[in-house]
N, C-alpha and C positions, 0 to 999 in steps of 0.2 A: 511380827514378820511378814512379807513382803515375798510371796507368791508367787515362784519366776513361774511362764512356763518350759517342762519338759524339756523340751523339742533345744526351745531358742539355747539351753543352757546345751541339752548338746553341739549344739551347732558352737558355739563360740568355743568350748574345751576343746573340742576338734581341729577349729580355727589355732590356739591357744600350741596346741597340738603340731598338725604341720608349718608352725610360724618358722618353731622351735629345731624343727626337723636343716640343719644343711641338704645345699642345692646336690650341691657334691655325692651325696649318702643316701639317696634316694633315686630306689631303681628307673632305672627309666621307662616309657611307659610300652617300645616293640617291646621289651624282658619280660615288665610285668602282667602285659595280654596274654601271654608263653600261661600264666599259674594260672590252674583253678584246682576241683578236689577231685571233674574229672578229668585234668592233663595227661596223658603217656608219656610230655618224655619227663625225666629224668634229670634232680637238680644233675647233675656230672653234667648228664648232655645241657642241658642251659646255658655254665658257664662255657662246652667248647663254644657253643653256638656265641657269646657275647665274650664280650669285651669288660667287662661286671672286674674281676680280677684279673693281675697281675700276670703273667708265667708262675710264677715264684708263687703270689698266694691260692694261686690251682695248685704245682704243686705241692704242698705244704696238705688243703683242705685231701686232698688224695694220699697222705699218709698212713699207713695201718693203722695207728696208734695214736696214743694221746704221746708216749713217750720217747714215740718219734720224731714227732715242732715240736717238742722241745728243743729238744741234743740241739734241732738245728738254730735256737732264740738263747742256746746257749750262750751270755754269758752280754744281749743285749735286753735281756729286762729286765729292769728294777725297778722296786721294791717298796 
């Protein structure tokens, strides 16, 4: 068994992971820059300030509970 440099292995795996995520699924840098463990902005404020989600998608995330959200998708989700 050949021993690999662990940092090189980690870098390779991270690059593979990054390459597997479509660019349209990525959070834009100007939004990601606002997020940190010490940030004072809430998730809801962040969604209002940006165009990450459509109006309909934001409304779904703001529903009071899962049951309300599922009612929205009734007949649209196929398992």
